[in-house]
N, C-alpha and C positions, 0 to 999 in steps of 0.2 A: 557433535551435532549442535551444541549450544551456540557455537559461533555462527552456524548457518541460520538458526532462528533469530539471533541478534542481527544478522545481516538482512533477514527478511523484514524485521522491524525498521531498520535504518532505511532500506529502499522504499518501504511503504511511507515513511514520514517524508522522505525526499520527493516522492511522487505527489503527495498531498501538498507539500510546500511549493512545488512548481505548478501544479495543476490548478489550484484555487485562484491565484492571480491571473494565470494564463486563460482560464475559462471566461473571465470577465474582460480581459484585455484584447483577446483576439477577435477577429471578425467571424461572421456566422458559420461558414463551413469549417473553419479551423478550431472553433471552440468545442466542438463535439469530442474530438480525441483528447483534449485537455480535461474535459469533464469525465470521460471514461478513465483517464489516468488517475483522477482523484478517487473514483470508485475502486479501481484496482489497488490503489495505495492503501485505502482504508481496509479493504479485505485482506491484503497481504500483511499489513501491520497487525491486524487482529489475529490472523492465523499464526503469525510468528510469536505474538505474545501468549497465545494459548499453548502453543507447543513448547515455549520456554517455561511456562508455569507448570504444565502437566505433560511431561515428556512422552508418556505412552498413551496419549489420548486416543489415537486412532488404531491402536493395537487391541484387538478384542480380548 
């Protein structure tokens, strides 16, 4: 499962890396999905880092 959490971090960083410049470069209707991709990338990266650091976090 650690490879899955590492992949979540990598995809999150990639989304942020693509979305930040794209949100500023694209025109008005198309910048919204890029900004949402940045938000999703931050959330995915943080979730992956949490699950990598504390593997049983969501198991009660």
